[in-house]
MISENU-582263 format. One record per atom (N, C-alpha, C): x, y, z; chain; atom name. Coordinates in nm, 2 decimals. Example, Ala and Ser with C-alpha at 12.3 -4.5 7.8 and 13.67 -1.06 7.14 Angstrom:
BEGIN
PT / c1 / c2 / c3 / mol / atom
PT / 1.32 / -0.57 / 0.78 / A / N
PT / 1.23 / -0.45 / 0.78 / A / CA
PT / 1.32 / -0.33 / 0.78 / A / C
PT / 1.28 / -0.22 / 0.71 / A / N
PT / 1.37 / -0.11 / 0.71 / A / CA
PT / 1.29 / 0.00 / 0.79 / A / C
This chain:
BEGIN
PT / c1 / c2 / c3 / mol / atom
PT / 0.02 / 2.98 / 1.29 / A / N
PT / -0.07 / 2.99 / 1.18 / A / CA
PT / -0.18 / 3.09 / 1.22 / A / C
PT / -0.21 / 3.19 / 1.14 / A / N
PT / -0.31 / 3.29 / 1.18 / A / CA
PT / -0.45 / 3.23 / 1.17 / A / C
PT / -0.54 / 3.29 / 1.25 / A / N
PT / -0.67 / 3.24 / 1.27 / A / CA
PT / -0.75 / 3.23 / 1.13 / A / C
PT / -0.73 / 3.33 / 1.04 / A / N
PT / -0.81 / 3.33 / 0.92 / A / CA
PT / -0.76 / 3.23 / 0.82 / A / C
PT / -0.65 / 3.17 / 0.84 / A / N
PT / -0.60 / 3.06 / 0.75 / A / CA
PT / -0.65 / 2.92 / 0.79 / A / C
PT / -0.70 / 2.91 / 0.91 / A / N
PT / -0.75 / 2.78 / 0.95 / A / CA
PT / -0.88 / 2.75 / 0.89 / A / C
PT / -0.89 / 2.63 / 0.82 / A / N
PT / -1.02 / 2.59 / 0.76 / A / CA
PT / -1.04 / 2.66 / 0.63 / A / C
PT / -0.94 / 2.74 / 0.58 / A / N
PT / -0.96 / 2.81 / 0.45 / A / CA
PT / -0.96 / 2.70 / 0.33 / A / C
PT / -1.05 / 2.72 / 0.24 / A / N
PT / -1.06 / 2.63 / 0.12 / A / CA
PT / -0.95 / 2.67 / 0.03 / A / C
PT / -0.88 / 2.58 / -0.03 / A / N
PT / -0.77 / 2.60 / -0.12 / A / CA
PT / -0.82 / 2.65 / -0.26 / A / C
PT / -0.74 / 2.73 / -0.32 / A / N
PT / -0.78 / 2.77 / -0.46 / A / CA
PT / -0.75 / 2.66 / -0.56 / A / C
PT / -0.81 / 2.67 / -0.68 / A / N
PT / -0.78 / 2.57 / -0.78 / A / CA
PT / -0.64 / 2.55 / -0.82 / A / C
PT / -0.57 / 2.67 / -0.82 / A / N
PT / -0.42 / 2.66 / -0.86 / A / CA
PT / -0.34 / 2.59 / -0.75 / A / C
PT / -0.38 / 2.61 / -0.62 / A / N
PT / -0.31 / 2.54 / -0.51 / A / CA
PT / -0.35 / 2.40 / -0.51 / A / C
PT / -0.47 / 2.37 / -0.54 / A / N
PT / -0.52 / 2.23 / -0.55 / A / CA
PT / -0.44 / 2.15 / -0.66 / A / C
PT / -0.43 / 2.22 / -0.78 / A / N
PT / -0.35 / 2.16 / -0.89 / A / CA
PT / -0.21 / 2.13 / -0.85 / A / C
PT / -0.14 / 2.23 / -0.79 / A / N
PT / 0.00 / 2.21 / -0.74 / A / CA
PT / 0.01 / 2.09 / -0.64 / A / C
PT / -0.08 / 2.09 / -0.55 / A / N
PT / -0.08 / 1.98 / -0.45 / A / CA
PT / -0.10 / 1.84 / -0.52 / A / C
PT / -0.19 / 1.84 / -0.63 / A / N
PT / -0.21 / 1.72 / -0.70 / A / CA
PT / -0.09 / 1.68 / -0.78 / A / C
PT / -0.02 / 1.77 / -0.84 / A / N
PT / 0.11 / 1.74 / -0.91 / A / CA
PT / 0.21 / 1.68 / -0.81 / A / C
PT / 0.21 / 1.75 / -0.69 / A / N
PT / 0.30 / 1.70 / -0.58 / A / CA
PT / 0.27 / 1.56 / -0.55 / A / C
PT / 0.14 / 1.53 / -0.54 / A / N
PT / 0.09 / 1.39 / -0.50 / A / CA
PT / 0.14 / 1.29 / -0.60 / A / C
PT / 0.14 / 1.33 / -0.73 / A / N
PT / 0.19 / 1.23 / -0.83 / A / CA
PT / 0.34 / 1.21 / -0.84 / A / C
PT / 0.41 / 1.32 / -0.83 / A / N
PT / 0.56 / 1.32 / -0.86 / A / CA
PT / 0.64 / 1.31 / -0.73 / A / C
PT / 0.60 / 1.35 / -0.62 / A / N
PT / 0.68 / 1.36 / -0.50 / A / CA
PT / 0.65 / 1.26 / -0.40 / A / C
PT / 0.52 / 1.22 / -0.39 / A / N
PT / 0.48 / 1.14 / -0.28 / A / CA
PT / 0.53 / 0.99 / -0.28 / A / C
PT / 0.58 / 0.95 / -0.38 / A / N
PT / 0.63 / 0.81 / -0.39 / A / CA
PT / 0.52 / 0.71 / -0.36 / A / C
PT / 0.40 / 0.74 / -0.41 / A / N
PT / 0.29 / 0.65 / -0.39 / A / CA
PT / 0.31 / 0.52 / -0.46 / A / C
PT / 0.38 / 0.52 / -0.57 / A / N
PT / 0.40 / 0.41 / -0.65 / A / CA
PT / 0.51 / 0.31 / -0.60 / A / C
PT / 0.59 / 0.35 / -0.50 / A / N
PT / 0.69 / 0.26 / -0.45 / A / CA
PT / 0.64 / 0.13 / -0.38 / A / C
PT / 0.55 / 0.15 / -0.29 / A / N
PT / 0.50 / 0.03 / -0.22 / A / CA
PT / 0.44 / -0.08 / -0.32 / A / C
PT / 0.35 / -0.04 / -0.41 / A / N
PT / 0.30 / -0.14 / -0.50 / A / CA
PT / 0.41 / -0.21 / -0.59 / A / C
PT / 0.51 / -0.13 / -0.63 / A / N
PT / 0.62 / -0.18 / -0.71 / A / CA
PT / 0.70 / -0.28 / -0.62 / A / C
PT / 0.73 / -0.25 / -0.50 / A / N
PT / 0.80 / -0.34 / -0.41 / A / CA
PT / 0.72 / -0.47 / -0.39 / A / C
PT / 0.60 / -0.45 / -0.36 / A / N
PT / 0.51 / -0.57 / -0.33 / A / CA
PT / 0.51 / -0.66 / -0.46 / A / C
PT / 0.48 / -0.60 / -0.57 / A / N
PT / 0.47 / -0.67 / -0.70 / A / CA
PT / 0.60 / -0.75 / -0.73 / A / C
PT / 0.71 / -0.68 / -0.71 / A / N
PT / 0.84 / -0.74 / -0.74 / A / CA
PT / 0.87 / -0.86 / -0.64 / A / C
PT / 0.85 / -0.83 / -0.52 / A / N
PT / 0.88 / -0.94 / -0.42 / A / CA
PT / 0.79 / -1.06 / -0.43 / A / C
PT / 0.66 / -1.03 / -0.46 / A / N
PT / 0.57 / -1.14 / -0.47 / A / CA
PT / 0.57 / -1.21 / -0.61 / A / C
PT / 0.65 / -1.16 / -0.70 / A / N
PT / 0.66 / -1.22 / -0.83 / A / CA
PT / 0.53 / -1.21 / -0.91 / A / C
PT / 0.46 / -1.10 / -0.90 / A / N
PT / 0.34 / -1.08 / -0.97 / A / CA
PT / 0.36 / -1.06 / -1.12 / A / C
PT / 0.26 / -1.09 / -1.20 / A / N
PT / 0.27 / -1.07 / -1.35 / A / CA
PT / 0.26 / -0.92 / -1.37 / A / C
PT / 0.29 / -0.88 / -1.49 / A / N
PT / 0.28 / -0.74 / -1.53 / A / CA
PT / 0.14 / -0.68 / -1.52 / A / C
PT / 0.04 / -0.76 / -1.55 / A / N
PT / -0.10 / -0.71 / -1.54 / A / CA
PT / -0.14 / -0.69 / -1.40 / A / C
PT / -0.10 / -0.79 / -1.31 / A / N
PT / -0.13 / -0.77 / -1.17 / A / CA
PT / -0.06 / -0.65 / -1.11 / A / C
PT / 0.07 / -0.63 / -1.15 / A / N
PT / 0.15 / -0.52 / -1.10 / A / CA
PT / 0.09 / -0.39 / -1.14 / A / C
PT / 0.05 / -0.38 / -1.27 / A / N
PT / -0.01 / -0.25 / -1.31 / A / CA
PT / -0.14 / -0.23 / -1.24 / A / C
PT / -0.22 / -0.33 / -1.22 / A / N
PT / -0.35 / -0.32 / -1.15 / A / CA
PT / -0.32 / -0.27 / -1.00 / A / C
PT / -0.22 / -0.32 / -0.94 / A / N
PT / -0.19 / -0.28 / -0.80 / A / CA
PT / -0.15 / -0.13 / -0.80 / A / C
PT / -0.06 / -0.09 / -0.89 / A / N
PT / -0.02 / 0.05 / -0.90 / A / CA
PT / -0.14 / 0.14 / -0.92 / A / C
PT / -0.23 / 0.10 / -1.02 / A / N
PT / -0.35 / 0.18 / -1.05 / A / CA
PT / -0.44 / 0.19 / -0.93 / A / C
PT / -0.46 / 0.08 / -0.86 / A / N
PT / -0.55 / 0.08 / -0.74 / A / CA
PT / -0.49 / 0.17 / -0.63 / A / C
PT / -0.36 / 0.17 / -0.61 / A / N
PT / -0.30 / 0.25 / -0.51 / A / CA
PT / -0.32 / 0.40 / -0.54 / A / C
PT / -0.30 / 0.44 / -0.67 / A / N
PT / -0.32 / 0.58 / -0.71 / A / CA
PT / -0.46 / 0.62 / -0.69 / A / C
PT / -0.56 / 0.54 / -0.73 / A / N
PT / -0.70 / 0.57 / -0.72 / A / CA
PT / -0.74 / 0.59 / -0.57 / A / C
PT / -0.70 / 0.49 / -0.49 / A / N
PT / -0.74 / 0.50 / -0.35 / A / CA
PT / -0.67 / 0.61 / -0.28 / A / C
PT / -0.54 / 0.63 / -0.31 / A / N
PT / -0.46 / 0.74 / -0.24 / A / CA
PT / -0.53 / 0.88 / -0.28 / A / C
PT / -0.57 / 0.89 / -0.41 / A / N
PT / -0.63 / 1.02 / -0.45 / A / CA
PT / -0.76 / 1.04 / -0.38 / A / C
PT / -0.84 / 0.94 / -0.37 / A / N
PT / -0.97 / 0.95 / -0.30 / A / CA
PT / -0.95 / 0.99 / -0.15 / A / C
PT / -0.86 / 0.92 / -0.09 / A / N
PT / -0.84 / 0.95 / 0.05 / A / CA
PT / -0.78 / 1.08 / 0.07 / A / C
PT / -0.69 / 1.13 / -0.02 / A / N
PT / -0.64 / 1.26 / -0.01 / A / CA
PT / -0.75 / 1.37 / -0.02 / A / C
PT / -0.84 / 1.34 / -0.12 / A / N
PT / -0.96 / 1.44 / -0.13 / A / CA
PT / -1.04 / 1.44 / -0.01 / A / C
PT / -1.07 / 1.32 / 0.05 / A / N
PT / -1.15 / 1.32 / 0.18 / A / CA
PT / -1.08 / 1.39 / 0.29 / A / C
PT / -0.94 / 1.37 / 0.30 / A / N
PT / -0.87 / 1.43 / 0.41 / A / CA
PT / -0.87 / 1.58 / 0.39 / A / C
PT / -0.84 / 1.63 / 0.27 / A / N
PT / -0.83 / 1.77 / 0.24 / A / CA
PT / -0.96 / 1.85 / 0.24 / A / C
PT / -1.07 / 1.78 / 0.22 / A / N
PT / -1.20 / 1.85 / 0.21 / A / CA
PT / -1.29 / 1.83 / 0.33 / A / C
PT / -1.28 / 1.71 / 0.39 / A / N
PT / -1.38 / 1.68 / 0.50 / A / CA
PT / -1.32 / 1.66 / 0.64 / A / C
PT / -1.20 / 1.60 / 0.65 / A / N
PT / -1.15 / 1.57 / 0.78 / A / CA
PT / -1.06 / 1.68 / 0.83 / A / C
PT / -0.93 / 1.68 / 0.79 / A / N
PT / -0.84 / 1.78 / 0.85 / A / CA
PT / -0.83 / 1.91 / 0.77 / A / C
PT / -0.88 / 1.91 / 0.65 / A / N
PT / -0.89 / 2.03 / 0.57 / A / CA
PT / -0.75 / 2.10 / 0.55 / A / C
PT / -0.65 / 2.01 / 0.53 / A / N
PT / -0.52 / 2.06 / 0.50 / A / CA
PT / -0.47 / 1.98 / 0.38 / A / C
PT / -0.38 / 2.03 / 0.30 / A / N
PT / -0.33 / 1.96 / 0.18 / A / CA
PT / -0.24 / 1.85 / 0.22 / A / C
PT / -0.29 / 1.74 / 0.28 / A / N
PT / -0.22 / 1.63 / 0.32 / A / CA
PT / -0.22 / 1.52 / 0.21 / A / C
PT / -0.11 / 1.47 / 0.18 / A / N
PT / -0.10 / 1.36 / 0.07 / A / CA
PT / -0.11 / 1.23 / 0.14 / A / C
PT / -0.20 / 1.15 / 0.11 / A / N
PT / -0.22 / 1.01 / 0.17 / A / CA
PT / -0.16 / 0.91 / 0.07 / A / C
PT / -0.09 / 0.82 / 0.12 / A / N
PT / -0.04 / 0.71 / 0.04 / A / CA
PT / -0.04 / 0.58 / 0.11 / A / C
PT / 0.01 / 0.47 / 0.05 / A / N
PT / 0.00 / 0.34 / 0.11 / A / CA
PT / 0.10 / 0.33 / 0.23 / A / C
PT / 0.06 / 0.25 / 0.32 / A / N
PT / 0.15 / 0.23 / 0.44 / A / CA
PT / 0.24 / 0.11 / 0.42 / A / C
PT / 0.36 / 0.12 / 0.45 / A / N
PT / 0.46 / 0.01 / 0.44 / A / CA
PT / 0.43 / -0.10 / 0.54 / A / C
PT / 0.35 / -0.07 / 0.64 / A / N
PT / 0.32 / -0.17 / 0.74 / A / CA
PT / 0.25 / -0.29 / 0.68 / A / C
PT / 0.18 / -0.28 / 0.57 / A / N
PT / 0.11 / -0.39 / 0.50 / A / CA
PT / 0.20 / -0.46 / 0.40 / A / C
PT / 0.32 / -0.42 / 0.37 / A / N
PT / 0.40 / -0.48 / 0.26 / A / CA
PT / 0.42 / -0.62 / 0.29 / A / C
PT / 0.46 / -0.66 / 0.41 / A / N
PT / 0.50 / -0.80 / 0.43 / A / CA
PT / 0.37 / -0.89 / 0.41 / A / C
PT / 0.26 / -0.84 / 0.46 / A / N
PT / 0.13 / -0.92 / 0.44 / A / CA
PT / 0.10 / -0.93 / 0.29 / A / C
PT / 0.11 / -0.82 / 0.21 / A / N
PT / 0.08 / -0.83 / 0.07 / A / CA
PT / 0.18 / -0.91 / -0.01 / A / C
PT / 0.31 / -0.91 / 0.03 / A / N
PT / 0.41 / -0.99 / -0.04 / A / CA
PT / 0.38 / -1.14 / -0.01 / A / C
PT / 0.36 / -1.18 / 0.11 / A / N
PT / 0.33 / -1.32 / 0.14 / A / CA
PT / 0.20 / -1.36 / 0.07 / A / C
PT / 0.10 / -1.28 / 0.07 / A / N
PT / -0.03 / -1.31 / 0.01 / A / CA
PT / -0.01 / -1.32 / -0.14 / A / C
PT / 0.07 / -1.23 / -0.20 / A / N
PT / 0.09 / -1.24 / -0.34 / A / CA
PT / 0.16 / -1.37 / -0.38 / A / C
PT / 0.26 / -1.42 / -0.30 / A / N
PT / 0.33 / -1.54 / -0.33 / A / CA
PT / 0.24 / -1.66 / -0.32 / A / C
PT / 0.14 / -1.66 / -0.24 / A / N
PT / 0.05 / -1.77 / -0.22 / A / CA
PT / -0.08 / -1.76 / -0.30 / A / C
PT / -0.09 / -1.65 / -0.38 / A / N
PT / -0.21 / -1.64 / -0.46 / A / CA
PT / -0.33 / -1.58 / -0.39 / A / C
PT / -0.31 / -1.53 / -0.27 / A / N
PT / -0.42 / -1.48 / -0.19 / A / CA
PT / -0.43 / -1.32 / -0.18 / A / C
PT / -0.37 / -1.26 / -0.28 / A / N
PT / -0.37 / -1.11 / -0.28 / A / CA
PT / -0.50 / -1.05 / -0.28 / A / C
PT / -0.60 / -1.09 / -0.35 / A / N
PT / -0.74 / -1.03 / -0.34 / A / CA
PT / -0.79 / -1.04 / -0.19 / A / C
PT / -0.77 / -1.15 / -0.13 / A / N
PT / -0.82 / -1.17 / 0.01 / A / CA
PT / -0.75 / -1.07 / 0.10 / A / C
PT / -0.62 / -1.06 / 0.09 / A / N
PT / -0.54 / -0.96 / 0.17 / A / CA
PT / -0.59 / -0.82 / 0.15 / A / C
PT / -0.61 / -0.79 / 0.02 / A / N
PT / -0.65 / -0.65 / -0.02 / A / CA
PT / -0.79 / -0.62 / 0.04 / A / C
PT / -0.88 / -0.71 / 0.04 / A / N
PT / -1.01 / -0.69 / 0.10 / A / CA
PT / -1.00 / -0.68 / 0.25 / A / C
PT / -0.92 / -0.75 / 0.31 / A / N
PT / -0.91 / -0.74 / 0.46 / A / CA
PT / -0.85 / -0.61 / 0.50 / A / C
PT / -0.76 / -0.55 / 0.42 / A / N
PT / -0.70 / -0.42 / 0.44 / A / CA
PT / -0.81 / -0.31 / 0.42 / A / C
PT / -0.89 / -0.33 / 0.32 / A / N
PT / -1.00 / -0.24 / 0.29 / A / CA
PT / -1.09 / -0.23 / 0.41 / A / C
PT / -1.13 / -0.35 / 0.46 / A / N
PT / -1.22 / -0.35 / 0.58 / A / CA
PT / -1.16 / -0.29 / 0.70 / A / C
PT / -1.03 / -0.31 / 0.72 / A / N
PT / -0.96 / -0.25 / 0.84 / A / CA
PT / -0.95 / -0.10 / 0.82 / A / C
PT / -0.93 / -0.05 / 0.70 / A / N
PT / -0.93 / 0.09 / 0.67 / A / CA
PT / -1.06 / 0.16 / 0.70 / A / C
PT / -1.17 / 0.09 / 0.66 / A / N
PT / -1.31 / 0.14 / 0.69 / A / CA
PT / -1.33 / 0.15 / 0.84 / A / C
PT / -1.28 / 0.05 / 0.91 / A / N
PT / -1.30 / 0.05 / 1.06 / A / CA
PT / -1.22 / 0.17 / 1.12 / A / C
PT / -1.10 / 0.20 / 1.07 / A / N
PT / -1.02 / 0.31 / 1.12 / A / CA
PT / -1.09 / 0.44 / 1.08 / A / C
PT / -1.15 / 0.45 / 0.96 / A / N
PT / -1.22 / 0.57 / 0.92 / A / CA
PT / -1.34 / 0.59 / 1.01 / A / C
PT / -1.41 / 0.49 / 1.04 / A / N
PT / -1.53 / 0.50 / 1.13 / A / CA
PT / -1.48 / 0.55 / 1.27 / A / C
PT / -1.37 / 0.49 / 1.32 / A / N
PT / -1.32 / 0.53 / 1.45 / A / CA
PT / -1.27 / 0.68 / 1.45 / A / C
PT / -1.22 / 0.72 / 1.33 / A / N
PT / -1.17 / 0.86 / 1.32 / A / CA
PT / -1.28 / 0.96 / 1.32 / A / C
PT / -1.39 / 0.92 / 1.25 / A / N
PT / -1.50 / 1.01 / 1.24 / A / CA
PT / -1.58 / 1.02 / 1.38 / A / C
PT / -1.59 / 0.91 / 1.45 / A / N
PT / -1.66 / 0.92 / 1.58 / A / CA
PT / -1.57 / 0.96 / 1.69 / A / C
PT / -1.44 / 0.98 / 1.67 / A / N
PT / -1.35 / 1.02 / 1.78 / A / CA
PT / -1.30 / 0.91 / 1.86 / A / C
PT / -1.33 / 0.79 / 1.83 / A / N
PT / -1.28 / 0.67 / 1.91 / A / CA
PT / -1.13 / 0.65 / 1.89 / A / C
PT / -1.08 / 0.69 / 1.77 / A / N
PT / -0.93 / 0.67 / 1.75 / A / CA
PT / -0.85 / 0.77 / 1.83 / A / C
PT / -0.90 / 0.89 / 1.85 / A / N
PT / -0.83 / 0.99 / 1.94 / A / CA
PT / -0.82 / 0.94 / 2.08 / A / C
PT / -0.93 / 0.88 / 2.13 / A / N
PT / -0.93 / 0.82 / 2.26 / A / CA
PT / -0.83 / 0.71 / 2.28 / A / C
PT / -0.82 / 0.62 / 2.17 / A / N
PT / -0.73 / 0.51 / 2.18 / A / CA
PT / -0.59 / 0.56 / 2.17 / A / C
PT / -0.56 / 0.66 / 2.09 / A / N
PT / -0.42 / 0.70 / 2.07 / A / CA
PT / -0.37 / 0.76 / 2.20 / A / C
PT / -0.46 / 0.83 / 2.28 / A / N
PT / -0.42 / 0.89 / 2.41 / A / CA
PT / -0.37 / 0.79 / 2.51 / A / C
PT / -0.42 / 0.66 / 2.49 / A / N
PT / -0.38 / 0.56 / 2.59 / A / CA
PT / -0.26 / 0.48 / 2.55 / A / C
PT / -0.20 / 0.51 / 2.43 / A / N
PT / -0.08 / 0.44 / 2.38 / A / CA
PT / 0.04 / 0.52 / 2.43 / A / C
PT / 0.13 / 0.45 / 2.49 / A / N
PT / 0.25 / 0.52 / 2.54 / A / CA
PT / 0.36 / 0.51 / 2.43 / A / C
PT / 0.46 / 0.59 / 2.43 / A / N
PT / 0.57 / 0.59 / 2.33 / A / CA
PT / 0.63 / 0.45 / 2.33 / A / C
PT / 0.64 / 0.38 / 2.44 / A / N
PT / 0.70 / 0.24 / 2.43 / A / CA
PT / 0.61 / 0.15 / 2.35 / A / C
PT / 0.48 / 0.16 / 2.35 / A / N
PT / 0.39 / 0.08 / 2.27 / A / CA
PT / 0.41 / 0.11 / 2.13 / A / C
PT / 0.39 / 0.24 / 2.09 / A / N
PT / 0.40 / 0.28 / 1.95 / A / CA
PT / 0.54 / 0.25 / 1.89 / A / C
PT / 0.64 / 0.28 / 1.97 / A / N
PT / 0.78 / 0.25 / 1.93 / A / CA
PT / 0.80 / 0.10 / 1.90 / A / C
PT / 0.75 / 0.02 / 1.98 / A / N
PT / 0.76 / -0.13 / 1.96 / A / CA
PT / 0.69 / -0.17 / 1.83 / A / C
PT / 0.57 / -0.12 / 1.81 / A / N
PT / 0.49 / -0.15 / 1.69 / A / CA
PT / 0.57 / -0.11 / 1.56 / A / C
PT / 0.62 / 0.01 / 1.56 / A / N
PT / 0.70 / 0.06 / 1.45 / A / CA
PT / 0.83 / -0.02 / 1.43 / A / C
PT / 0.89 / -0.06 / 1.54 / A / N
PT / 1.01 / -0.15 / 1.53 / A / CA
PT / 0.98 / -0.28 / 1.47 / A / C
PT / 0.87 / -0.34 / 1.51 / A / N
PT / 0.83 / -0.47 / 1.46 / A / CA
PT / 0.79 / -0.47 / 1.31 / A / C
PT / 0.73 / -0.36 / 1.27 / A / N
PT / 0.70 / -0.34 / 1.13 / A / CA
PT / 0.83 / -0.33 / 1.05 / A / C
PT / 0.93 / -0.25 / 1.10 / A / N
PT / 1.06 / -0.24 / 1.04 / A / CA
PT / 1.13 / -0.38 / 1.03 / A / C
PT / 1.13 / -0.45 / 1.13 / A / N
PT / 1.19 / -0.59 / 1.13 / A / CA
PT / 1.13 / -0.68 / 1.03 / A / C
PT / 0.99 / -0.67 / 1.02 / A / N
PT / 0.92 / -0.76 / 0.92 / A / CA
PT / 0.96 / -0.72 / 0.78 / A / C
PT / 0.99 / -0.60 / 0.75 / A / N
PT / 1.02 / -0.55 / 0.62 / A / CA
PT / 1.17 / -0.56 / 0.59 / A / C
PT / 1.25 / -0.59 / 0.69 / A / N
PT / 1.40 / -0.58 / 0.67 / A / CA
PT / 1.45 / -0.68 / 0.57 / A / C
PT / 1.40 / -0.80 / 0.56 / A / N
PT / 1.45 / -0.90 / 0.47 / A / CA
PT / 1.44 / -0.85 / 0.32 / A / C
PT / 1.32 / -0.80 / 0.29 / A / N
PT / 1.30 / -0.75 / 0.15 / A / CA
PT / 1.38 / -0.63 / 0.13 / A / C
PT / 1.39 / -0.54 / 0.22 / A / N
PT / 1.46 / -0.41 / 0.20 / A / CA
PT / 1.61 / -0.44 / 0.19 / A / C
PT / 1.67 / -0.53 / 0.27 / A / N
PT / 1.81 / -0.56 / 0.26 / A / CA
PT / 1.84 / -0.63 / 0.13 / A / C
PT / 1.75 / -0.72 / 0.08 / A / N
PT / 1.77 / -0.79 / -0.04 / A / CA
PT / 1.77 / -0.70 / -0.16 / A / C
PT / 1.68 / -0.60 / -0.16 / A / N
PT / 1.68 / -0.50 / -0.26 / A / CA
PT / 1.80 / -0.41 / -0.25 / A / C
PT / 1.84 / -0.38 / -0.13 / A / N
PT / 1.96 / -0.29 / -0.12 / A / CA
PT / 2.09 / -0.36 / -0.17 / A / C
PT / 2.10 / -0.49 / -0.16 / A / N
PT / 2.21 / -0.56 / -0.21 / A / CA
PT / 2.18 / -0.62 / -0.35 / A / C
PT / 2.13 / -0.54 / -0.44 / A / N
PT / 2.10 / -0.57 / -0.58 / A / CA
PT / 2.02 / -0.70 / -0.60 / A / C
PT / 1.92 / -0.71 / -0.52 / A / N
PT / 1.82 / -0.82 / -0.54 / A / CA
PT / 1.87 / -0.96 / -0.50 / A / C
PT / 1.98 / -0.97 / -0.43 / A / N
PT / 2.03 / -1.10 / -0.38 / A / CA
PT / 1.95 / -1.14 / -0.26 / A / C
PT / 1.90 / -1.26 / -0.26 / A / N
PT / 1.83 / -1.31 / -0.15 / A / CA
PT / 1.92 / -1.36 / -0.04 / A / C
PT / 1.87 / -1.36 / 0.08 / A / N
PT / 1.95 / -1.40 / 0.20 / A / CA
PT / 1.94 / -1.55 / 0.21 / A / C
C-alpha cells in the first residue's frame, strides 16, 4: 500500500458502498438468528436481538473506520458468545448475559486504546490461541450439528 493511501479518509460514495456491504454481505444477522432459534425466544425478543446487533455493529464499525484503524473494517458479533447467549436465553437470563458482554467489550476497548491489548497478544503463543478457538468451536458444535441435520437434536 502506498504511503499516501494510509490514513486517507474515505469518500461518501465509498462509505455508502461499505455500508451496503455491511448490511448485505457481513452476515451480521446470522448470530442473533441462531441464538434466538436455539434459545426458543419469542418473535419480539428475536427482532430486538437482531436490531441490537445491527445498531452495535454499525457503531463499532464507525469507531473502527474513523478513530481506531481507519480502514473500512466491518465489525459484527462474535460466535464465541453464542453458547453463553443460548443458555442464558433458555433460562431467562438473556439481559444479564448481554450486559456482561457489554462490560467485557468496554474493557477490551479500553485495553485497545491504552495499548494493553497489544502487549497481551504478544505474550500469547499459537498453542494458546489455537486451543481457545478450538474450545469455542467445540462449545458451538452441538447447535451447529443440530442445525446442519435439519434441526434434529442429538
